C-alpha positions in Angstrom: 0.0 0.0 0.0 1.3 3.5 -0.8 -0.2 6.4 1.2 0.2 10.0 0.7 -0.6 12.8 3.2 -0.7 10.3 6.1 -0.9 12.0 9.2 -0.4 9.6 12.2 -1.4 6.0 13.1 -4.6 5.3 14.8 -2.9 3.2 17.0 -0.7 5.9 18.4 -3.5 8.2 18.7 -5.5 5.5 20.8 -2.6 4.8 23.0 -2.1 8.5 23.8 -5.6 9.4 24.4 -7.5 9.0 27.5 -10.3 6.4 27.9 -13.3 7.2 25.9 -11.5 10.2 24.5 -12.1 9.3 20.8 -15.7 9.5 21.3 -15.7 13.0 22.8 -13.2 14.6 20.2 -10.1 14.4 22.4 -7.8 17.5 22.3 -4.4 16.0 22.2 -2.0 18.9 23.4 -3.5 22.0 22.1 -4.6 20.8 18.9 -8.0 19.0 18.5 -7.8 16.2 15.9 -10.9 16.6 13.7 -10.9 13.4 11.8 -13.5 11.1 10.4 -14.8 8.2 12.6 -16.6 5.1 12.3 -20.3 5.6 12.6 -20.4 3.6 15.8 -17.9 6.0 17.3 -19.7 9.3 16.3 -22.0 10.9 18.9 -24.4 13.6 18.0 -25.7 16.3 20.7 -29.2 15.6 21.7 -30.3 18.7 20.1 -28.8 17.9 16.9 -31.1 19.2 14.2 -33.1 16.8 11.9 -32.0 16.6 8.3 -33.4 19.4 6.0 -35.6 18.1 3.2 -33.7 20.1 0.5 -35.0 17.9 -2.2 -38.6 18.9 -1.6 -38.1 22.2 0.1 -35.0 23.5 -1.6 -33.3 26.0 0.5 -34.2 29.8 0.0 -33.2 33.0 1.7 -36.4 32.7 3.6 -35.5 29.5 5.2 -32.0 30.7 6.4 -33.2 32.4 9.6 -35.1 29.2 10.7 -32.5 26.6 9.9 -28.7 27.2 10.4 -25.9 25.5 8.3 -23.2 25.4 11.0 -25.3 23.5 13.5 -25.2 20.5 11.2 -21.6 20.1 10.9 -19.8 17.2 12.6 -16.5 15.7 12.2 -18.2 13.3 9.7 -19.5 16.1 7.6 -16.9 15.4 5.0 -16.7 14.8 1.2 -14.7 12.0 0.1 -14.1 11.1 -3.6 -13.0 7.7 -4.9 -10.9 7.7 -7.8 -9.2 5.1 -10.2 -9.1 3.7 -13.7 -11.8 1.7 -15.3 -12.5 -1.5 -13.4 -10.3 -0.7 -10.7 -12.8 -1.5 -7.9 -13.9 1.8 -6.8 -17.8 1.3 -6.7 -17.3 -1.7 -4.3 -15.1 0.1 -2.0 -17.1 3.4 -2.2 -20.1 1.5 -1.1 -18.4 -0.3 1.9 -16.8 2.9 3.2 -20.3 4.7 2.9 -21.6 1.9 5.0 -18.9 2.0 7.8 -18.7 5.5 8.0 -22.5 6.3 7.9 -21.9 8.5 4.8 -24.3 8.9 1.8 -23.0 7.0 -1.2 -23.4 8.6 -4.8 -22.3 6.1 -7.5 -20.5 7.4 -10.5 -23.0 9.3 -12.8 -24.2 7.2 -15.8 -26.0 8.4 -18.9 -29.2 6.4 -17.8 -29.3 9.1 -15.0 -30.6 11.6 -17.8 -32.0 9.5 -20.4 -35.0 8.3 -18.5 -37.5 11.0 -17.8 -39.9 11.1 -14.7 -42.6 9.6 -16.9 -40.5 6.6 -17.5 -39.7 7.6 -21.1 -36.5 6.2 -22.2 -35.3 8.7 -24.9 -33.2 6.1 -26.5 -36.2 4.5 -27.7 -37.2 7.5 -29.9 -33.7 7.9 -31.2 -34.9 6.8 -34.7 -37.3 9.7 -34.7 -34.6 12.3 -33.6 -32.1 14.0 -35.7 -28.7 12.5 -35.4 -27.3 15.2 -33.3 -29.8 14.4 -30.7 -28.9 10.8 -30.3 -26.6 11.2 -27.4 -24.8 8.0 -26.8 -25.0 6.2 -23.7 -21.6 4.2 -22.6 -22.8 0.9 -24.4 -23.4 2.9 -27.6 -20.0 4.7 -27.3 -18.3 1.2 -26.8 -20.0 -0.1 -29.9 -18.8 3.0 -32.1 -16.3 5.1 -30.4 -15.4 7.0 -33.5 -18.8 8.6 -33.8 -18.9 12.2 -34.2 -21.4 12.1 -31.1 -18.9 10.9 -28.8 -17.7 14.6 -28.1 -21.3 15.5 -27.3 -21.6 12.6 -24.8 -18.3 13.5 -23.1 -19.4 17.3 -22.8 -22.6 16.0 -21.2 -20.9 13.9 -18.8 -18.7 16.7 -17.6 -21.7 18.9 -17.1 -23.6 16.0 -15.3 -20.7 15.2 -12.9 -20.5 19.2 -12.3 -24.3 18.9 -11.0 -23.7 15.6 -9.2 -20.6 17.3 -7.3 -22.9 20.3 -6.2 -25.7 17.6 -5.0 -23.0 16.0 -2.8 -22.1 19.5 -1.3 -25.8 20.3 -0.9 -26.4 17.0 0.9 -23.5 17.7 3.4 -24.7 21.3 4.1 -28.6 20.4 4.3 -28.2 17.2 6.4 -24.7 17.3 8.0 -24.1 13.6 6.6 -20.9 13.1 4.9 -20.8 11.9 1.3 -18.6 9.3 -0.6 -18.8 10.3 -4.3 -17.3 7.9 -7.0 -15.5 10.4 -9.3 -15.7 14.1 -9.5 -15.7 16.6 -12.4 -12.0 17.8 -11.4 -10.8 14.3 -12.7 -13.0 13.8 -15.6 -10.3 15.2 -17.9 -8.7 11.8 -17.8 -11.3 10.4 -20.0 -11.0 13.4 -22.5 -7.2 12.7 -22.9 -7.8 9.1 -23.3 -10.5 9.8 -26.0 -8.2 12.2 -27.8 -5.4 9.7 -27.7 -7.6 7.2 -29.4 -8.8 10.0 -31.9 -12.5 9.4 -30.6 -12.8 13.1 -30.2 -11.3 16.1 -32.6 -8.8 18.9 -31.6 -11.3 21.5 -31.6 -13.4 19.8 -29.2 -10.4 18.9 -26.9 -9.4 22.5 -26.8 -13.1 23.6 -26.0 -13.2 20.9 -23.3 -10.4 22.4 -21.3 -11.7 25.9 -21.9 -15.0 25.0 -20.3 -13.2 22.9 -17.5 -11.0 25.8 -16.4 -14.0 28.1 -16.3 -16.3 25.6 -14.5 -14.3 24.1 -11.7 -13.8 27.5 -9.8 -17.5 27.8 -9.7 -17.7 24.6 -7.5 -15.4 26.5 -5.0 -15.2 23.6 -2.3 -12.6 20.6 -3.0 -13.1 17.2 -1.5 -11.7 16.8 1.9 -10.2 13.4 0.9 -9.2 11.8 -2.2 -8.9 7.9 -2.3 -7.0 6.7 -5.2 -7.1 3.0 -6.1 -3.8 2.3 -8.1 -4.4 -0.8 -10.2 -2.1 -1.7 -13.4 -3.5 -1.3 -16.7 -3.1 -5.0 -17.3 -5.2 -6.0 -14.2 -7.8 -3.5 -15.3 -8.2 -5.1 -18.7 -8.4 -8.5 -17.1 -11.2 -7.2 -14.9 -12.9 -5.5 -17.9 -12.7 -9.2 -19.7 -14.3 -10.8 -16.7 -17.6 -8.5 -17.3 -17.8 -10.3 -20.5 -19.1 -7.1 -22.4 -17.6 -7.5 -25.9 -18.1 -3.9 -26.8 -16.4 -2.6 -23.8 -13.4 -5.0 -24.2 -12.9 -4.0 -27.8 -13.0 -0.3 -27.1 -10.9 0.0 -23.7 -7.5 -1.3 -24.9 -4.2 -0.8 -23.2 -3.6 2.6 -24.9 -6.9 3.9 -23.6 -6.4 2.8 -20.0 -2.8 3.7 -20.0 -3.6 7.3 -20.9 -6.1 7.3 -18.0 -3.4 6.0 -15.8 -0.9 8.6 -16.9 -3.5 11.3 -16.8 -4.3 10.4 -13.0 -0.9 11.7 -12.2 -1.7 15.3 -13.1 -5.2 14.8 -11.5 -3.6 13.8 -8.2 -1.2 16.6 -8.3 -4.0 19.0 -8.7 -6.2 17.4 -6.0 -2.9 17.6 -3.7 -3.1 21.5 -3.6 -6.7 21.4 -2.0 -7.2 17.9 -0.5 -5.6 15.3 1.4 -5.0 12.0 -0.6 -4.8 8.4 0.3 -3.4 6.0 -2.3 -3.6 2.4 -2.2 -2.0 -0.5 -4.3 -5.5 -2.2 -5.2 -4.2 -4.7 -7.6 -5.7 -7.0 -5.2 -8.5 -5.6 -3.3 -7.5 -4.9 0.2 -9.3 -4.8 3.6 -11.9 -2.1 4.0 -11.3 -2.0 7.6 -7.6 -1.0 7.1 -8.9 1.9 4.7 -11.3 3.1 7.5 -8.4 3.2 9.9 -6.3 5.1 7.5 -9.2 7.5 7.0 -9.6 7.8 10.9 -5.9 8.6 11.1 -5.9 11.6 8.8 -6.4 15.1 10.2 -9.2 16.6 7.9 -9.5 19.8 9.7 -6.4 21.5 10.6 -5.6 24.5 8.5 -3.2 27.4 8.6 -3.4 30.5 6.3 0.2 30.6 5.7 0.8 26.8 5.2 -0.8 26.1 2.0 -4.4 25.7 0.4 -5.6 22.4 1.6 -9.2 22.8 3.2 -8.8 26.6 2.6 -12.3 27.0 1.1 -13.9 24.9 3.9 -12.4 27.5 6.4 -13.0 30.7 4.4 -16.7 31.0 5.7 -16.4 32.1 9.3 -20.2 33.0 10.0 -23.6 31.8 9.5 -24.5 34.3 7.0 -21.6 33.1 4.7 -22.5 29.5 5.1 -26.1 30.0 4.4 -25.2 31.7 1.2 -23.0 28.8 0.1 -25.8 26.4 1.0 -28.4 28.3 -1.2 -25.7 28.3 -3.9 -25.0 24.5 -4.1 -28.8 23.8 -3.4 -30.1 25.8 -6.1 -27.2 24.8 -8.7 -28.7 27.3 -11.1 -26.1 30.1 -10.6 -23.3 27.8 -10.5 -24.5 26.2 -13.8 -25.2 29.5 -15.3 -21.7 31.3 -14.3 -20.1 28.0 -15.5 -21.4 27.4 -18.9 -23.6 30.1 -20.2 -22.3 32.2 -23.0 -19.5 29.8 -24.1 -19.6 29.6 -27.8 -19.5 26.4 -29.7 -19.9 27.6 -33.1 -16.3 26.6 -33.7 -16.6 23.0 -32.6 -18.2 21.1 -35.5 -19.0 18.1 -33.2 -21.3 20.4 -31.1 -23.0 22.1 -33.9 -26.6 22.0 -34.0 -28.7 22.8 -37.1 -31.5 25.2 -36.0 -34.0 23.1 -38.3 -32.9 19.8 -36.7 -33.5 21.5 -33.3 -37.1 22.5 -34.4 -37.9 19.0 -35.6 -36.5 17.4 -32.3 -38.7 19.8 -30.1 -41.8 18.6 -32.3 -40.9 15.1 -31.7 -40.6 15.7 -27.9 -44.0 17.0 -27.9 -45.7 14.9 -30.3 -44.1 11.5 -29.5 -42.4 11.6 -26.2 -44.4 13.7 -24.0 -47.6 13.9 -26.1 -48.2 17.2 -24.7 -47.4 20.8 -25.5 -46.6 21.3 -21.8 -43.0 20.9 -19.9 -42.2 18.3 -17.4 -44.0 18.5 -14.2 -47.1 20.3 -15.8 -49.0 17.6 -17.3 -52.2 16.8 -15.3 -53.0 13.6 -17.5 -49.6 12.0 -16.6 -50.2 12.7 -12.9 -48.6 15.9 -12.3 -50.2 18.2 -9.5 -51.5 21.6 -10.4 -48.6 24.1 -10.4 -48.9 27.7 -10.6 -46.8 31.0 -10.8 -45.3 30.4 -7.1 -43.5 27.5 -8.6 -41.2 29.9 -10.6 -37.4 29.8 -9.7 -34.5 31.6 -11.1 -33.3 30.2 -14.4 -35.9 27.3 -14.3 -39.5 26.8 -14.5 -39.8 23.3 -13.2 -42.5 23.1 -10.6 -39.9 21.5 -8.0 -37.6 23.7 -6.0 -34.7 21.2 -6.6 -33.5 19.5 -9.7 -30.7 16.8 -9.9 -29.2 17.4 -13.4 -29.7 20.2 -15.7 -29.6 17.7 -18.6 -32.3 15.4 -16.9 -35.4 17.5 -17.7 -34.4 21.1 -17.1 -32.8 21.8 -20.5 -36.3 21.4 -22.1 -37.3 24.5 -20.3 -34.5 26.4 -21.7 -34.8 25.4 -25.5 -36.7 27.2 -28.2 -37.1 27.1 -31.9 -38.8 29.0 -34.5 -41.3 26.1 -35.0 -42.3 26.7 -31.2 -43.4 30.3 -32.1 -45.1 29.5 -35.5 -46.9 26.3 -34.1 -47.0 26.4 -30.1 -49.2 23.2 -30.2 -46.7 21.4 -32.3 -49.3 19.9 -34.6 -47.4 20.1 -37.8 -44.9 17.2 -37.3 -43.1 16.5 -40.6 -42.8 12.5 -40.6 -40.4 12.8 -43.5 -38.2 15.5 -42.2 -35.4 12.9 -41.4 -35.6 11.3 -44.7 -35.5 14.5 -46.6 -32.5 16.2 -44.6 -30.3 13.3 -43.5 
């Protein structure tokens, strides 16, 4: 096992601490060790607040005076990100860590999370009706044809969804106090862009665009993970694990060059993480003992910060009052401002792989209304599909979904933000041209 940023062994702390001290947050010398502990050790005060139901209530300015943020923070109110190559064992470790620590587990984002809507419509079943530009691949489609020009659109969408998922993790911590174990973060997403470029699955123009967007977007997240766990698995072992899955297309696509580029790119990712987060790296060629990983986590000080000693944890210590914390809580819970500042106004006209023909967009929206939703109304406003009556009081900045919370912009919110001349001319979308694809493609 190789461990970076290891602070002190748990055994030494337990020997030096008085009986019962770890449960009480023992202060060794003058410095209190603020480390994550096993869920069986964590003790909450009797008046600890109940989790805020942010997914139904959101969190607005009017809520701030009645529900404070700092009251929820405990030594386990941390964000852990598990990183590693494809088929390195991230998911299994992340689930077990979340279970032992009492954290909320967020699996790695997958395209299914945004391709199936609230009504159960799987958009992929309508791809034969969509103009090609709107047939965004899922991973299985990508594996079958990675050279398709839509691979770039898929990668862009994955990055933006990882961005939203990271905000979801921050929102969960600030609204409930419960820590989060997240599989992958938007900060490391570039390892896949590098691999796709190395294999010529994406073009040079998109590659430059991707890094421009990344540079603009990541600062809008503000908070870096407290701890990054990296599973170091040789490429040969990852390929062996992939073959064991038995998925023919995946085996053909994820070759040694692709996985090797990911492995090399992770060196840059960890160097970037190191400026802001603590890192534990493990040789996971043979999956290790999760209990040992938990002990290493417990032995890592995830709180100590001095302004003159570096940037690790700086953004978690910058807010010093309840007003500032409530502001950040609103920011990550809403996500709308973060998404707007990160992505709005960035031009794509020089990136051929992302170009959208306006006529194609109009036809796509016609298909969405006529065939997918079978309604001129947006998501959440279809009484015939079981939606409740929603009025003007449901309006939110940058979106008009009836709910105060949305998980991913690309789940359903995008539909509120798109328009086309066809919508103006034919708002009921009754003039769908069944021969459009045959005539234009």
